[in-house]
Structure formats: structure tokens, C-alpha cells
PDB file of N, CA, C and O in Angstrom:
ATOM      1  N   UNK A   1      66.904  70.770   9.212  1.00  0.00           N
ATOM      2  CA  UNK A   1      65.471  70.807   9.010  1.00  0.00           C
ATOM      3  C   UNK A   1      64.976  69.393   8.757  1.00  0.00           C
ATOM      4  O   UNK A   1      65.545  68.679   7.931  1.00  0.00           O
ATOM      5  N   UNK A   2      63.943  68.984   9.440  1.00  0.00           N
ATOM      6  CA  UNK A   2      63.365  67.658   9.264  1.00  0.00           C
ATOM      7  C   UNK A   2      62.701  67.557   7.898  1.00  0.00           C
ATOM      8  O   UNK A   2      62.187  68.541   7.368  1.00  0.00           O
ATOM      9  N   UNK A   3      62.719  66.354   7.338  1.00  0.00           N
ATOM     10  CA  UNK A   3      62.126  66.164   6.022  1.00  0.00           C
ATOM     11  C   UNK A   3      60.626  66.408   6.027  1.00  0.00           C
ATOM     12  O   UNK A   3      60.053  66.757   4.995  1.00  0.00           O
ATOM     13  N   UNK A   4      59.983  66.230   7.174  1.00  0.00           N
ATOM     14  CA  UNK A   4      58.538  66.460   7.244  1.00  0.00           C
ATOM     15  C   UNK A   4      58.193  67.890   7.631  1.00  0.00           C
ATOM     16  O   UNK A   4      57.015  68.221   7.764  1.00  0.00           O
ATOM     17  N   UNK A   5      59.183  68.737   7.812  1.00  0.00           N
ATOM     18  CA  UNK A   5      58.968  70.122   8.197  1.00  0.00           C
ATOM     19  C   UNK A   5      58.204  70.848   7.094  1.00  0.00           C
ATOM     20  O   UNK A   5      58.657  70.854   5.950  1.00  0.00           O
ATOM     21  N   UNK A   6      57.056  71.461   7.400  1.00  0.00           N
ATOM     22  CA  UNK A   6      56.269  72.134   6.357  1.00  0.00           C
ATOM     23  C   UNK A   6      56.987  73.310   5.715  1.00  0.00           C
ATOM     24  O   UNK A   6      56.623  73.725   4.615  1.00  0.00           O
ATOM     25  N   UNK A   7      57.997  73.855   6.376  1.00  0.00           N
ATOM     26  CA  UNK A   7      58.730  74.987   5.829  1.00  0.00           C
ATOM     27  C   UNK A   7      59.569  74.566   4.623  1.00  0.00           C
ATOM     28  O   UNK A   7      59.957  75.418   3.824  1.00  0.00           O
ATOM     29  N   UNK A   8      59.853  73.287   4.477  1.00  0.00           N
ATOM     30  CA  UNK A   8      60.721  72.824   3.405  1.00  0.00           C
ATOM     31  C   UNK A   8      60.044  72.791   2.033  1.00  0.00           C
ATOM     32  O   UNK A   8      60.650  72.329   1.066  1.00  0.00           O
ATOM     33  N   UNK A   9      58.817  73.265   1.929  1.00  0.00           N
ATOM     34  CA  UNK A   9      58.112  73.452   0.651  1.00  0.00           C
ATOM     35  C   UNK A   9      57.871  72.161  -0.113  1.00  0.00           C
ATOM     36  O   UNK A   9      58.116  72.109  -1.319  1.00  0.00           O
ATOM     37  N   UNK A  10      57.402  71.133   0.548  1.00  0.00           N
ATOM     38  CA  UNK A  10      57.018  69.916  -0.149  1.00  0.00           C
ATOM     39  C   UNK A  10      55.711  70.170  -0.887  1.00  0.00           C
ATOM     40  O   UNK A  10      54.791  70.791  -0.356  1.00  0.00           O
ATOM     41  N   UNK A  11      55.644  69.671  -2.138  1.00  0.00           N
ATOM     42  CA  UNK A  11      54.440  69.854  -2.947  1.00  0.00           C
ATOM     43  C   UNK A  11      53.996  68.523  -3.520  1.00  0.00           C
ATOM     44  O   UNK A  11      54.806  67.619  -3.727  1.00  0.00           O
ATOM     45  N   UNK A  12      52.704  68.410  -3.773  1.00  0.00           N
ATOM     46  CA  UNK A  12      52.195  67.245  -4.482  1.00  0.00           C
ATOM     47  C   UNK A  12      51.243  67.721  -5.566  1.00  0.00           C
ATOM     48  O   UNK A  12      50.751  68.849  -5.527  1.00  0.00           O
ATOM     49  N   UNK A  13      50.994  66.858  -6.522  1.00  0.00           N
ATOM     50  CA  UNK A  13      50.144  67.211  -7.644  1.00  0.00           C
ATOM     51  C   UNK A  13      48.741  67.545  -7.174  1.00  0.00           C
ATOM     52  O   UNK A  13      48.216  66.918  -6.253  1.00  0.00           O
ATOM     53  N   UNK A  14      48.149  68.520  -7.802  1.00  0.00           N
ATOM     54  CA  UNK A  14      46.781  68.893  -7.465  1.00  0.00           C
ATOM     55  C   UNK A  14      45.779  67.842  -7.942  1.00  0.00           C
ATOM     56  O   UNK A  14      44.625  67.855  -7.513  1.00  0.00           O
ATOM     57  N   UNK A  15      46.199  66.941  -8.817  1.00  0.00           N
ATOM     58  CA  UNK A  15      45.301  65.897  -9.307  1.00  0.00           C
ATOM     59  C   UNK A  15      45.516  64.561  -8.584  1.00  0.00           C
ATOM     60  O   UNK A  15      44.845  63.578  -8.899  1.00  0.00           O
ATOM     61  N   UNK A  16      46.431  64.517  -7.631  1.00  0.00           N
ATOM     62  CA  UNK A  16      46.677  63.271  -6.914  1.00  0.00           C
ATOM     63  C   UNK A  16      45.585  63.011  -5.894  1.00  0.00           C
ATOM     64  O   UNK A  16      44.907  63.928  -5.430  1.00  0.00           O
ATOM     65  N   UNK A  17      45.432  61.731  -5.554  1.00  0.00           N
ATOM     66  CA  UNK A  17      44.490  61.373  -4.505  1.00  0.00           C
ATOM     67  C   UNK A  17      45.107  61.766  -3.166  1.00  0.00           C
ATOM     68  O   UNK A  17      46.327  61.899  -3.063  1.00  0.00           O
ATOM     69  N   UNK A  18      44.294  61.950  -2.164  1.00  0.00           N
ATOM     70  CA  UNK A  18      44.799  62.375  -0.858  1.00  0.00           C
ATOM     71  C   UNK A  18      45.724  61.360  -0.210  1.00  0.00           C
ATOM     72  O   UNK A  18      46.606  61.749   0.556  1.00  0.00           O
ATOM     73  N   UNK A  19      45.557  60.076  -0.489  1.00  0.00           N
ATOM     74  CA  UNK A  19      46.342  59.068   0.212  1.00  0.00           C
ATOM     75  C   UNK A  19      47.412  58.394  -0.624  1.00  0.00           C
ATOM     76  O   UNK A  19      48.292  57.745  -0.058  1.00  0.00           O
ATOM     77  N   UNK A  20      47.382  58.513  -1.917  1.00  0.00           N
ATOM     78  CA  UNK A  20      48.321  57.798  -2.783  1.00  0.00           C
ATOM     79  C   UNK A  20      49.082  58.751  -3.686  1.00  0.00           C
ATOM     80  O   UNK A  20      48.712  58.948  -4.844  1.00  0.00           O
ATOM     81  N   UNK A  21      50.124  59.330  -3.168  1.00  0.00           N
ATOM     82  CA  UNK A  21      50.885  60.251  -4.006  1.00  0.00           C
ATOM     83  C   UNK A  21      52.311  60.394  -3.491  1.00  0.00           C
ATOM     84  O   UNK A  21      52.647  59.955  -2.391  1.00  0.00           O
ATOM     85  N   UNK A  22      53.117  61.006  -4.301  1.00  0.00           N
ATOM     86  CA  UNK A  22      54.457  61.378  -3.885  1.00  0.00           C
ATOM     87  C   UNK A  22      54.498  62.896  -3.767  1.00  0.00           C
ATOM     88  O   UNK A  22      53.670  63.605  -4.338  1.00  0.00           O
ATOM     89  N   UNK A  23      55.471  63.369  -3.023  1.00  0.00           N
ATOM     90  CA  UNK A  23      55.666  64.807  -2.863  1.00  0.00           C
ATOM     91  C   UNK A  23      57.071  65.144  -3.344  1.00  0.00           C
ATOM     92  O   UNK A  23      57.978  64.317  -3.252  1.00  0.00           O
ATOM     93  N   UNK A  24      57.249  66.348  -3.852  1.00  0.00           N
ATOM     94  CA  UNK A  24      58.559  66.796  -4.301  1.00  0.00           C
ATOM     95  C   UNK A  24      58.930  68.102  -3.618  1.00  0.00           C
ATOM     96  O   UNK A  24      58.070  68.897  -3.237  1.00  0.00           O
ATOM     97  N   UNK A  25      60.215  68.298  -3.478  1.00  0.00           N
ATOM     98  CA  UNK A  25      60.744  69.522  -2.885  1.00  0.00           C
ATOM     99  C   UNK A  25      61.975  69.916  -3.689  1.00  0.00           C
ATOM    100  O   UNK A  25      62.914  69.129  -3.813  1.00  0.00           O
ATOM    101  N   UNK A  26      61.976  71.116  -4.228  1.00  0.00           N
ATOM    102  CA  UNK A  26      63.124  71.601  -4.987  1.00  0.00           C
ATOM    103  C   UNK A  26      64.096  72.272  -4.033  1.00  0.00           C
ATOM    104  O   UNK A  26      63.730  73.203  -3.315  1.00  0.00           O
ATOM    105  N   UNK A  27      65.341  71.799  -4.026  1.00  0.00           N
ATOM    106  CA  UNK A  27      66.386  72.372  -3.171  1.00  0.00           C
ATOM    107  C   UNK A  27      67.645  72.565  -4.002  1.00  0.00           C
ATOM    108  O   UNK A  27      68.382  71.617  -4.275  1.00  0.00           O
ATOM    109  N   UNK A  28      67.872  73.789  -4.392  1.00  0.00           N
ATOM    110  CA  UNK A  28      69.047  74.079  -5.212  1.00  0.00           C
ATOM    111  C   UNK A  28      68.982  73.330  -6.529  1.00  0.00           C
ATOM    112  O   UNK A  28      68.005  73.447  -7.269  1.00  0.00           O
ATOM    113  N   UNK A  29      70.034  72.552  -6.827  1.00  0.00           N
ATOM    114  CA  UNK A  29      70.070  71.795  -8.080  1.00  0.00           C
ATOM    115  C   UNK A  29      69.599  70.358  -7.889  1.00  0.00           C
ATOM    116  O   UNK A  29      69.875  69.500  -8.729  1.00  0.00           O
ATOM    117  N   UNK A  30      68.895  70.087  -6.799  1.00  0.00           N
ATOM    118  CA  UNK A  30      68.390  68.748  -6.530  1.00  0.00           C
ATOM    119  C   UNK A  30      66.874  68.779  -6.333  1.00  0.00           C
ATOM    120  O   UNK A  30      66.306  69.783  -5.904  1.00  0.00           O
ATOM    121  N   UNK A  31      66.247  67.667  -6.654  1.00  0.00           N
ATOM    122  CA  UNK A  31      64.831  67.480  -6.378  1.00  0.00           C
ATOM    123  C   UNK A  31      64.710  66.302  -5.428  1.00  0.00           C
ATOM    124  O   UNK A  31      65.241  65.224  -5.694  1.00  0.00           O
ATOM    125  N   UNK A  32      64.016  66.508  -4.329  1.00  0.00           N
ATOM    126  CA  UNK A  32      63.788  65.454  -3.354  1.00  0.00           C
ATOM    127  C   UNK A  32      62.389  64.907  -3.571  1.00  0.00           C
ATOM    128  O   UNK A  32      61.447  65.671  -3.787  1.00  0.00           O
ATOM    129  N   UNK A  33      62.247  63.584  -3.515  1.00  0.00           N
ATOM    130  CA  UNK A  33      60.968  62.925  -3.739  1.00  0.00           C
ATOM    131  C   UNK A  33      60.715  61.987  -2.559  1.00  0.00           C
ATOM    132  O   UNK A  33      61.616  61.272  -2.121  1.00  0.00           O
ATOM    133  N   UNK A  34      59.475  61.995  -2.045  1.00  0.00           N
ATOM    134  CA  UNK A  34      59.124  61.118  -0.927  1.00  0.00           C
ATOM    135  C   UNK A  34      57.671  60.659  -1.048  1.00  0.00           C
ATOM    136  O   UNK A  34      56.875  61.243  -1.783  1.00  0.00           O
ATOM    137  N   UNK A  35      57.353  59.611  -0.315  1.00  0.00           N
ATOM    138  CA  UNK A  35      55.985  59.092  -0.238  1.00  0.00           C
ATOM    139  C   UNK A  35      55.237  59.923   0.793  1.00  0.00           C
ATOM    140  O   UNK A  35      55.699  60.064   1.925  1.00  0.00           O
ATOM    141  N   UNK A  36      54.100  60.470   0.421  1.00  0.00           N
ATOM    142  CA  UNK A  36      53.366  61.340   1.343  1.00  0.00           C
ATOM    143  C   UNK A  36      52.830  60.585   2.560  1.00  0.00           C
ATOM    144  O   UNK A  36      52.592  61.191   3.605  1.00  0.00           O
ATOM    145  N   UNK A  37      52.637  59.270   2.434  1.00  0.00           N
ATOM    146  CA  UNK A  37      52.144  58.487   3.567  1.00  0.00           C
ATOM    147  C   UNK A  37      53.236  58.209   4.597  1.00  0.00           C
ATOM    148  O   UNK A  37      52.935  57.997   5.772  1.00  0.00           O
ATOM    149  N   UNK A  38      54.495  58.206   4.173  1.00  0.00           N
ATOM    150  CA  UNK A  38      55.636  57.897   5.053  1.00  0.00           C
ATOM    151  C   UNK A  38      56.729  58.945   4.835  1.00  0.00           C
ATOM    152  O   UNK A  38      57.803  58.603   4.339  1.00  0.00           O
ATOM    153  N   UNK A  39      56.492  60.192   5.186  1.00  0.00           N
ATOM    154  CA  UNK A  39      57.409  61.269   4.828  1.00  0.00           C
ATOM    155  C   UNK A  39      58.804  61.188   5.450  1.00  0.00           C
ATOM    156  O   UNK A  39      59.740  61.796   4.930  1.00  0.00           O
ATOM    157  N   UNK A  40      58.961  60.455   6.542  1.00  0.00           N
ATOM    158  CA  UNK A  40      60.277  60.379   7.179  1.00  0.00           C
ATOM    159  C   UNK A  40      61.014  59.077   6.905  1.00  0.00           C
ATOM    160  O   UNK A  40      62.071  58.841   7.490  1.00  0.00           O
ATOM    161  N   UNK A  41      60.485  58.225   6.031  1.00  0.00           N
ATOM    162  CA  UNK A  41      61.102  56.919   5.810  1.00  0.00           C
ATOM    163  C   UNK A  41      62.063  56.867   4.635  1.00  0.00           C
ATOM    164  O   UNK A  41      63.248  56.603   4.837  1.00  0.00           O
ATOM    165  N   UNK A  42      61.602  57.106   3.426  1.00  0.00           N
ATOM    166  CA  UNK A  42      62.440  56.953   2.242  1.00  0.00           C
ATOM    167  C   UNK A  42      62.456  58.262   1.470  1.00  0.00           C
ATOM    168  O   UNK A  42      61.423  58.899   1.262  1.00  0.00           O
ATOM    169  N   UNK A  43      63.632  58.638   1.060  1.00  0.00           N
ATOM    170  CA  UNK A  43      63.804  59.875   0.310  1.00  0.00           C
ATOM    171  C   UNK A  43      64.665  59.583  -0.910  1.00  0.00           C
ATOM    172  O   UNK A  43      65.718  58.956  -0.795  1.00  0.00           O
ATOM    173  N   UNK A  44      64.224  60.029  -2.062  1.00  0.00           N
ATOM    174  CA  UNK A  44      64.991  59.887  -3.292  1.00  0.00           C
ATOM    175  C   UNK A  44      65.472  61.273  -3.680  1.00  0.00           C
ATOM    176  O   UNK A  44      64.686  62.217  -3.752  1.00  0.00           O
ATOM    177  N   UNK A  45      66.776  61.389  -3.932  1.00  0.00           N
ATOM    178  CA  UNK A  45      67.360  62.667  -4.329  1.00  0.00           C
ATOM    179  C   UNK A  45      67.792  62.549  -5.786  1.00  0.00           C
ATOM    180  O   UNK A  45      68.566  61.663  -6.148  1.00  0.00           O
ATOM    181  N   UNK A  46      67.281  63.454  -6.612  1.00  0.00           N
ATOM    182  CA  UNK A  46      67.550  63.419  -8.046  1.00  0.00           C
ATOM    183  C   UNK A  46      68.226  64.727  -8.449  1.00  0.00           C
ATOM    184  O   UNK A  46      67.749  65.813  -8.119  1.00  0.00           O
ATOM    185  N   UNK A  47      69.339  64.610  -9.165  1.00  0.00           N
ATOM    186  CA  UNK A  47      70.039  65.792  -9.657  1.00  0.00           C
ATOM    187  C   UNK A  47      69.244  66.472 -10.767  1.00  0.00           C
ATOM    188  O   UNK A  47      68.323  65.885 -11.336  1.00  0.00           O
ATOM    189  N   UNK A  48      69.610  67.702 -11.063  1.00  0.00           N
ATOM    190  CA  UNK A  48      68.883  68.498 -12.062  1.00  0.00           C
ATOM    191  C   UNK A  48      68.773  67.812 -13.423  1.00  0.00           C
ATOM    192  O   UNK A  48      67.683  67.810 -13.994  1.00  0.00           O
ATOM    193  N   UNK A  49      69.848  67.227 -13.978  1.00  0.00           N
ATOM    194  CA  UNK A  49      69.707  66.577 -15.287  1.00  0.00           C
ATOM    195  C   UNK A  49      68.730  65.399 -15.254  1.00  0.00           C
ATOM    196  O   UNK A  49      67.939  65.228 -16.181  1.00  0.00           O
ATOM    197  N   UNK A  50      68.779  64.594 -14.203  1.00  0.00           N
ATOM    198  CA  UNK A  50      67.878  63.453 -14.079  1.00  0.00           C
ATOM    199  C   UNK A  50      66.430  63.877 -13.932  1.00  0.00           C
ATOM    200  O   UNK A  50      65.538  63.266 -14.520  1.00  0.00           O
ATOM    201  N   UNK A  51      66.188  64.932 -13.143  1.00  0.00           N
ATOM    202  CA  UNK A  51      64.824  65.425 -12.948  1.00  0.00           C
ATOM    203  C   UNK A  51      64.278  66.001 -14.246  1.00  0.00           C
ATOM    204  O   UNK A  51      63.110  65.801 -14.580  1.00  0.00           O
ATOM    205  N   UNK A  52      65.129  66.718 -14.978  1.00  0.00           N
ATOM    206  CA  UNK A  52      64.702  67.294 -16.255  1.00  0.00           C
ATOM    207  C   UNK A  52      64.332  66.180 -17.235  1.00  0.00           C
ATOM    208  O   UNK A  52      63.332  66.283 -17.945  1.00  0.00           O
ATOM    209  N   UNK A  53      65.138  65.118 -17.273  1.00  0.00           N
ATOM    210  CA  UNK A  53      64.848  63.990 -18.161  1.00  0.00           C
ATOM    211  C   UNK A  53      63.551  63.301 -17.733  1.00  0.00           C
ATOM    212  O   UNK A  53      62.717  62.966 -18.574  1.00  0.00           O
ATOM    213  N   UNK A  54      63.384  63.090 -16.428  1.00  0.00           N
ATOM    214  CA  UNK A  54      62.182  62.457 -15.891  1.00  0.00           C
ATOM    215  C   UNK A  54      60.925  63.226 -16.308  1.00  0.00           C
ATOM    216  O   UNK A  54      59.974  62.629 -16.814  1.00  0.00           O
ATOM    217  N   UNK A  55      60.916  64.531 -16.101  1.00  0.00           N
ATOM    218  CA  UNK A  55      59.754  65.346 -16.470  1.00  0.00           C
ATOM    219  C   UNK A  55      59.511  65.323 -17.972  1.00  0.00           C
ATOM    220  O   UNK A  55      58.368  65.223 -18.419  1.00  0.00           O
ATOM    221  N   UNK A  56      60.577  65.414 -18.745  1.00  0.00           N
ATOM    222  CA  UNK A  56      60.448  65.395 -20.197  1.00  0.00           C
ATOM    223  C   UNK A  56      59.873  64.059 -20.666  1.00  0.00           C
ATOM    224  O   UNK A  56      59.015  64.022 -21.548  1.00  0.00           O
ATOM    225  N   UNK A  57      60.348  62.967 -20.075  1.00  0.00           N
ATOM    226  CA  UNK A  57      59.869  61.636 -20.463  1.00  0.00           C
ATOM    227  C   UNK A  57      58.395  61.466 -20.134  1.00  0.00           C
ATOM    228  O   UNK A  57      57.645  60.898 -20.928  1.00  0.00           O
ATOM    229  N   UNK A  58      57.976  61.947 -18.987  1.00  0.00           N
ATOM    230  CA  UNK A  58      56.568  61.845 -18.612  1.00  0.00           C
ATOM    231  C   UNK A  58      55.700  62.701 -19.530  1.00  0.00           C
ATOM    232  O   UNK A  58      54.653  62.255 -19.998  1.00  0.00           O
ATOM    233  N   UNK A  59      56.136  63.919 -19.781  1.00  0.00           N
ATOM    234  CA  UNK A  59      55.339  64.839 -20.594  1.00  0.00           C
ATOM    235  C   UNK A  59      55.220  64.372 -22.033  1.00  0.00           C
ATOM    236  O   UNK A  59      54.204  64.627 -22.682  1.00  0.00           O
ATOM    237  N   UNK A  60      56.229  63.699 -22.539  1.00  0.00           N
ATOM    238  CA  UNK A  60      56.190  63.247 -23.931  1.00  0.00           C
ATOM    239  C   UNK A  60      55.829  61.776 -24.068  1.00  0.00           C
ATOM    240  O   UNK A  60      55.764  61.250 -25.179  1.00  0.00           O
ATOM    241  N   UNK A  61      55.591  61.100 -22.926  1.00  0.00           N
ATOM    242  CA  UNK A  61      55.307  59.662 -22.922  1.00  0.00           C
ATOM    243  C   UNK A  61      56.406  58.925 -23.665  1.00  0.00           C
ATOM    244  O   UNK A  61      56.134  58.079 -24.516  1.00  0.00           O
ATOM    245  N   UNK A  62      57.626  59.246 -23.345  1.00  0.00           N
ATOM    246  CA  UNK A  62      58.830  58.728 -23.993  1.00  0.00           C
ATOM    247  C   UNK A  62      58.892  57.209 -23.876  1.00  0.00           C
ATOM    248  O   UNK A  62      58.761  56.668 -22.778  1.00  0.00           O
ATOM    249  N   UNK A  63      59.088  56.525 -24.981  1.00  0.00           N
ATOM    250  CA  UNK A  63      59.118  55.068 -24.985  1.00  0.00           C
ATOM    251  C   UNK A  63      60.306  54.453 -24.270  1.00  0.00           C
ATOM    252  O   UNK A  63      60.226  53.297 -23.856  1.00  0.00           O
ATOM    253  N   UNK A  64      61.409  55.179 -24.107  1.00  0.00           N
ATOM    254  CA  UNK A  64      62.599  54.628 -23.473  1.00  0.00           C
ATOM    255  C   UNK A  64      62.573  54.760 -21.960  1.00  0.00           C
ATOM    256  O   UNK A  64      63.468  54.251 -21.285  1.00  0.00           O
ATOM    257  N   UNK A  65      61.584  55.420 -21.422  1.00  0.00           N
ATOM    258  CA  UNK A  65      61.512  55.644 -19.973  1.00  0.00           C
ATOM    259  C   UNK A  65      60.824  54.461 -19.326  1.00  0.00           C
ATOM    260  O   UNK A  65      59.654  54.189 -19.596  1.00  0.00           O
ATOM    261  N   UNK A  66      61.559  53.749 -18.461  1.00  0.00           N
ATOM    262  CA  UNK A  66      61.011  52.580 -17.782  1.00  0.00           C
ATOM    263  C   UNK A  66      61.304  52.641 -16.299  1.00  0.00           C
ATOM    264  O   UNK A  66      62.356  53.133 -15.889  1.00  0.00           O
ATOM    265  N   UNK A  67      60.383  52.145 -15.491  1.00  0.00           N
ATOM    266  CA  UNK A  67      60.557  52.136 -14.044  1.00  0.00           C
ATOM    267  C   UNK A  67      61.061  50.798 -13.529  1.00  0.00           C
ATOM    268  O   UNK A  67      61.325  50.673 -12.334  1.00  0.00           O
ATOM    269  N   UNK A  68      61.203  49.796 -14.384  1.00  0.00           N
ATOM    270  CA  UNK A  68      61.652  48.481 -13.894  1.00  0.00           C
ATOM    271  C   UNK A  68      63.099  48.220 -14.188  1.00  0.00           C
ATOM    272  O   UNK A  68      63.618  47.161 -13.839  1.00  0.00           O
TER     273      UNK A  68
END
């Protein structure tokens, strides 16, 4: 299945802008993340523990969570 295939259940936030967002797709114990503007270029695959930590850090504004 192609990464841009609509059947693969890619979702984006309802509060995101139409042109500047990422999309996620849950597949088993992995979460796939891609840029909605370039859906076939770069894909990040995150395991369940990493995705759970990522969501928890965002929701709690965790001070130890850094993107750099």
C-alpha cells in the first residue's frame, strides 16, 4: 500500500492549518508520521512506547521534551 493511499487512515489535527501540518497513521504497535505537503517523501516511524511518551510530553508540557 502506498503511503499516500487514502485507505491507510492518515489523520491530521482538526485545529491544524490546511497547508502546515503533519499527519499520523496508527499501524499495529507503530505510529507513522509524515508531512502533509510531501506525503511520499519522508516518513517517521515511532514505536508504541515512544509515541506514548511523545503524547504525554505534549499534553503535560513536559520540560524534558526537546526537539533539538
